[in-house]
N, C-alpha and C positions, 0 to 999 in steps of 0.2 A: 255473953257466952257463945261459944261456937259449937255446933252440933254436926255430926256426920250422918249421912244417909244410911239406909239399910245395906246389908251385904249384898242383896240382889242388885242394887244400883251399880255396884263396882263391876258386875258381870254384864251390864247392859251396854248396848251401843258399841261402836267401833272407834277406838282411839284414832284409827287412821282417818276417819272422816273429820274428826276434830283437828287433826294435824294438817290435813289439806286446807281446811278453812283458815287456819292460822297462817299457812304459807300464802294463801291468796291475799289475806289482809296485809301481810308484809310486802308483797310485790306491788299491790295497788297503792300502798302508802308511798311508794317511790315514783308514782305517776305513771306506771306502766298500764297500757291499754290491754287489759286481760280478756281473753276470750274463754268463757267458762263452758266447757263441754263435760262438766262433772255431774251436776244434778240432773236427773231425768225428769224435769218439769217442763211441760209443753210451753213454747214461747208464743203460741198463737191463741187468739180468743175463740170462744165458742161461736157457732153460727148465729146469724141475725135472728133466726127463728127462736133459738134457745134463749138468747138475750131478751127478746121481746116477751117470751113466756115468763121469764124471771121478773122482768120489769112489771108486767101486769100482776103477777102473783104477790109481789112485795107491797103493791098498792091495795091489795085486798085486806080489809081489816079482819077478816075471819081466819087469816093464815097465822095468827100470832098466839094462839093457844098451844098447849102442850100437844105435840104430835103423838101418835101411837108408837109404841116401841117396835112394832113389827113392820111399820111403813103403811102409807095410805093404800086403800084398796085400788085406787086409780094407778098408782105407780106399780104395785105388784101385778095388777092385771096387765099393764102394758109390758112389763118384763116377761110375762108368760107369753104374750102374743109375739114379742120380739124373739124369744128363744124358739118358738115354733117356726117363725119366719126364717130366722138365720141358721138354725141347726136341725130343724125338724123334730125338736124335743118337746113333748107335752109335759107341762108343769101345772100342778095345782097351786093357784096364787095364795091360797090361804095357809097351806101347810107346807109347801116346798119352796117358798121364797121368803127371804128376810132382807129388809132394807137395812143398809149400814152407812155409817159416816165415813165412807172410804173403805176400800178393801183392807187397808192396814188395821183399821179398827176391828174388823172381824178376825183377821189373822192373829192380832195381838191377844184377843180374848177366847179363841176357839179351845186352846188347850185347857184353860181354866174351866171351861164348860164340859169338857169330855174326860178329863184326866184327874187322877188324885196324885198328891206328892209321892214321889218314888216310882211312878209309872214311867214308861219309856215311849218316845216317838222317834220316827225316822225322818230326817230332814236333809235336803241336799247340800253338798259342799263342792263348789261354790253355791251360795244361795242368798236371796234377799235377806238382809239382816234381821228383819222382824221374825223370820221363821225360827231362828234359834233364841232370839230374845224372849219370844212368847213362852218358850219352855222354861226359861229362867224364872219368869213371873209366876208360873204355875208349879215350880218345883219339880219339873219333869226332866228326866235324864235324856239327853239327845243321843241318837246314834247318827253320826255324820256319814251320809252316803256319798261316796266319791263320784263325781261326774268328770270325765276325762275326754280330751280331744280324740283319742284313739278309738273311742266308742261313740263318737258323734255327740258327746256330752249327754248320753242316755245311761241310766243306771244298769248295772249288771244284777238284776234281781236275784238271780240264782247264787250270787256270792254273798248275800246278806246272811250272817250266821243264823242257824236255826233257832238258837236261844234268844236272838234279838227279835226275830219274827214272832216268836211265841209270847214275848214279853210286851212288844210294842202295842200301843193303842191305835196309832195311825201312822200313815206314811204320807208326807206332803211333797208334791212335785209341781212344776211350773213350766208349761210349754204352750206358746213360745216363751222363752226364758229370759228373765232378768237375773244376772247380768250376762248370761251366755249367749243370748240371741239364738239358742238352739231350738229345734222343732221336733215334734214327735208325730208318727203316723198312726193310723188305726190299728195296725198289727201290734204296736207297742202298747197302746191303751187296752187292747184285748188281753194282752199278756199280764198287764198290771191288774186289771179287774179279776182275772182268774187267780193271780197270786194272792190278792187281797182276800178273796173268798176262801181260798185254801188255808190261809193263815188267820182268818177271822180278824182282819185288819180294816180299819176305816181308811178310805182313800180321800185325801183332801187335794183338790187341784185348783191352782191359781191361774185363771185364764184372762188376766188383765190386758193382754196384748192381742187378743184374737182379731182385732180390726186393723192391726198394723202389720200386714203381710204383703210380700212383694212377688213380682214375677209370675203372677197368676196363682200363687199358693193361697189356699183358704184354710186356715186352722179350724180344727174341729172341736166340739165339746166332748168331754169325757162321757157325758150323759147320753151321747149318741150310742154308746156301746150297750148291747142288749144286757139287761140285768144290772147295769151300773148303779141305778138308784138304790139297789139293795145294800150297797156299801159305800157309796161315794157322794161327796158334795163338791160344789165348784164355786169359787169366788169370781166375781166379775165386777169391773169398775168402769165408770163413765169418765175417769180422769183423763186417760190418754186417748181413748177413742174419740172423744167429743170435746177435747180441750177444756174439761171442767175440773181440773185438779184441785183448785181452790174451793170449789163448791162442796167437796166432801160428800160424795154419794156413790154408793156401790150396792151390791147385793150378794147374797149367798143363795144357791139353789141346790136342789137334790134331796137326799134322804130326809124324810119328814122328821124322824126322831132326832137326827143330828141338828137339823134346822131349829127344832123346838128347844133343844138343849142350849144353843147359843142365844135364842130369843129369850129364854128364861133368865139367863145371866144378864143380858142386856137390859131387860125390864127392871132389874134391880140396881143398875149403875148409871143409866141415862134415860132420856126421854125421846130418843130417836132423832130423825133428820127434820130440820125446819121444813114446813110444808111447801114453802115457796120453792125451795131447792128441788123438792120431789116433783113439783109442777114443771120445773125446767127439765128434769130428767124424762118426764113423760114426753115432752116436746122433742127432746133429743132422739129418743127411741122411735117415736112416730115418724119424725123426719127421715130417719135411716130406713125404716120399712118402706117409705114412699119413694125415696129418691136415692137410696144407698149412699147417703152422705158419708164420706170416709176421708180420713186424713192419710190413708196409706200412700196415696200418690205423692204427697208432699214429702213424706220420709224416704220414699223410694228414690225420688230425684235427688234428695240430699245425700242419700247413701251413694248413689252413682257418681255424683260430682266429687264428693269427698274422697272416696276410695280411689277414683281415677287420678285425682290430684296427688294423693299419698303414694300411689304406684309410680307416678312420674317423679316424685321426690325420693324414690328408692325404698319405700316401705309397702310392699304389696301385702294386701290382706284379703282373704276370701270373703266375698259379699254375703252377709246374713240373709236369710229368707224372711225374717220378721223382726219386729220390735223397733225401738228408737235408738238402739245401742250397737256399737261395734265392740266386739270382745277381741282385742287385738293382741297376738303374741309379740312379746318384746324381744329386741336383739339380745343375743347371748352376752353374758358378762355383766348384766344388770339385774337388780332385783326390781320388783314392781314399784316398791316405794322409792327407790333411788331414782328410777327413770321418771317417775311422775313428778318428783320434786324438781329435778333438773329441767324437765320440759316446762314447768311453770316458771322457774326462776330465769331460765335462759331464753325461753321462747314465748313466754306469757300465755301459755295455754294450759287450762285446768283439765286433767283427766283423773280418774280414780284408780288407785292401785288395785290390782286384782285380789290381793290378800285381804282387802277390806271385806270381802264376801266369803272368806274362809281360806284355810291353808291351801286347798287345791287351786285357789285363784293365783297363787304365786307363778310368775312367768307371763302374766297378762296385765293389761290395763283396760278398763271400761271407758269408752268414749261415747257421749251422748250427742245425738244429732239435733240439738236444741238451739241452733242458730241458723239464720238465713244463709243461703248458698254462698253469698259473697263473703260472709265471715268464715264459713267453713273452708273456702279456698284460701283465705288469708291464714287460717290456722294451719292448713296443710303446708303452705309455703313457709311459715315460721318453723314448723317442726322439721321440714326438710333442710332448711338452712342450718338449724341446730345440729341435726344428725350428721351433716357433712363435716361439722367442726370436731366431732368425736371419732370420726373413722380413722 
């Protein structure tokens, strides 16, 4: 017998991602050397200190019991120290920090812990796919907040309908942004917190890319804003900043009641993060506090090399201030999906169509800087050669 999944499953995920994966398989089956700039997974390993801490921890026989759902006191305490060091924000490790199996874990379950079916939440368009998918899982109605180039990809809060603001349980934003590579300043976060308080909204901020910023720019935490902890929580991840994507470790910080809600849900569905991984996380944050160990320089050089090469090939793109992504406007006459497909089939380079992240992403592609500089130069050369054939 054959069974079908739930109706929710049909609403999950992006068919575009599946399509791109199929395109890649077809091209690779023809023997093409494909340069994959699609998935935002770091191509570098963690530091030696992190690897050594993990190695020692996995050899410790006491690490193999069930971890606590909220995370070890050592990891949460180190997160609190790091937040104070990095952002000047004071956190209570016991009540204002929750350890997670990656930020996607927390983002996927937050709506389930805060909302009832039929509630509404405000999420960005374009946005990271789990933002909208999490609402499907929870039976929550999305209000898609358009983020457009003419406003520097910042939302026009005053244009959110009053009835939406009154009904919504939370508003979720992400700066520095995936996929947009957009950034926000203190003035924007101050307006956002004031807006949330005026409308009795929770603010959920995804800060996964805080340590991937360029040209002297230093992203801030929303919790730096006075009174932010009254309404806001913030997700942070060690995946990108410390090349620990496969380790699956992140954390939620901020408003104690919101943190508690997610912790209560998580305590009923899993047993938390492997203690050895938490030990590696402690090492990562301690190393950063001691030596400001950062991957930003690597991605800044890659950004500079790649964008200069694309410019020389006839595709100039404004350099982003942060993240591992280029949000690139495409030439007129193409859709995002068409140009992504042809770029792969004709040039052997994988990029992600902008509409994979929402309708507002049409007209763009996302390019991930997840290859060494020589491969990025090769990708730019191939793209340029292909573009000249269609002029």
